[in-house]
N, C-alpha and C positions, 0 to 999 in steps of 0.2 A: 434482456431476451424475453420474448413473448411466447407463451405456451398455451395451447387451447386443448381441451378435453371434451370428449363425447360424455354423455351421461349414461345411456342405457347400455348395460353389458360391459362398461368400462368402469364406472363408479357404482351403479346400481344394478342389482339383479333382477331382470324383467321376467325370468322364466315363469315365476308363479302367475303372472298376468296371462301369459300364453296357456299355461297348464289350465288355468281356471276357465278361460274362454272355451277350450277345446272340451274340457270335462262337461260343461253344460250341455254340449251337443253329443255327448256319448263317444267322444273321440279322445285319442291319446296324443298329446304333443311330444315330439321327439325331434331333437336336432339331427338325429340319424336319417330321418325321412326328408326333412327340408334342407336342401342345399343352399337355399336363398330364402331369407325371412321376409321377403317382400309380401306385403298382404295380398297382392294379386294372385299368389299361389294358394291361398286359403279359401274355403268355402265362404260365400257371402254372409252367412249367419255368423260365422266366427269372426270375420272381419268387422262386422257391425258391433259385435260384442266387445272386441278389443277397442274400438272407438269409445264405447261406453265406459269401458274400465279406465281408459287413459283420461276420460273426463272426470271420473270418479275421484273421491278423496283417497283411494287407495295409493295413488301416486304419491302422496304425502308420507306414507309409511313404507314405501319400497324399501326392501332390505339393501343394505350396502353388500358389495362383493367382498369387502374386507373391513372390518371395524377399525382398522388402523388409518383408513383413508382420511376422514375428517382432521385428524391430528397432523398427518402428513401434508395435506392440502393447505391447512391453516398456517403451517410453518413455512410453506413455500410462498403464500401470499404476504407473509411478513418481510420477505426478502426484498430490499428496494431495487435490486437489479433485475427482478423477474416481474412480468405482468402475466397474471393468470386469468384465462377467459374459459367459460363453459358454453360449448356450442352444441346444440341438439337439434335433431330434425324429428320432432315428435309428429305423431298422427295429427294433432291439433296444435296450432300455433298459439301457445299460452305461456309467454315468458314469465308471467308472475307465478304461475304454478311451478314451473321449473325452478324459479328462484326460492319459492317457499319450500320446495322439496329439499333443495340443497341446505337451506338454513335449518329445517327440521332435523336433518341428518347431522347437524353440527358443524357444517361448512360455513364459515363466516365470510361469505362473498357479499359484494353489493349487487344490487340489481343491474348496474351498468356492466357487470362482468358476465352476464347471462344473455346468450344470443339464441332465440328460438324463433326464426323468421321464415317467411315464405321464400321459395326458390331452392335451387340445388345448393346442397351444403357446400360442395366444393367451390361454388361461385362465391358464397358468403366468406368462406375461408380465404379465398384469393384476395378479397377485399381486406380482411382482418390482417392477412399476411403473417401468420405465426412462424416463429423459428422451428416449432414442432407442434403437430396436431396428433393426438392419441385417439384412435377410433377402432371399432371392429366391423363396421358395415362394408361389405364388398363394394356396393356402389359408391360410397364415400371415398374409400380407399382408391378404387380405380379413377375416380374424378381427380383426386389429389395427384396421383401419379401422372395423369394426362396434363395437369396444369403446373407441374413442378412445385407442388406444395410439399414440404417436408412432412412425411406421414410416418407414424409409428403405429403398426398394427398390433392389436391385442387379439391373440389367436391361441385357443386352447381346445380342450375336449368338448366344451359347450359351444364353441364357435366354429363348428365344422363347416359352416356355410362359407367361411373365408379361407379355408385351407388351400384351395387352389391358387390363391394369390401368393402364397409363400415362394412359389417358383418364378414369380415375376422378377426379372433382373433389375428392374427399377426400384423395387422395394428393398430398402436398405436395412430395416429393423422390423422384427416382430418378436413379441413376447407373450408368456402365457397369463400375465397380469400386469396391471399398471404399476404396482409397487416395484416388481422386478425391473420393469423398463426404466423407472425413475432412478433406482439405484444403479443399474448397469450403465446408464448414460451419464451418471455423475450429477444428475440434477437434484437428487435427495441423497444425503448421507445420514446414516443412522446416529 
């Protein structure tokens, strides 16, 4: 079985990056205000600051959404019948930074397991052909649904931007966090 995971807001908590960029310009970031976190919805100064923050070494110390994730993901990577991949669609295509971020967090992946490439993420996923992909982005989820890529949506109070997709009849699964999804789907057992 091949499983792929998004990084931002599935494994790592990016909220502090957005809050930091907004604070510098005297504004408050709230997921209640933004129903789509596409950068085209933000002031250009904030968008440019987010680009800078994603270039910065802050990426290497981005907090995990759950401190149990490295242990769980490492145990999955040790299973011979599972192939684990990390597929992100960052502001800047910097696969080595994404790899280093995962390693700094204690996730013992190889560089070959990290995909951070140009192009639509759903097109990249179509080529990878995972049995399941875990993501929170509305654009990625919609693209996966259109291309019949098995998608599991992470949807909770912080991800209000994707709640409208919960009603899509093509969406089979959504969970409040990655660990709940892995346990409920029988991929990970405690």
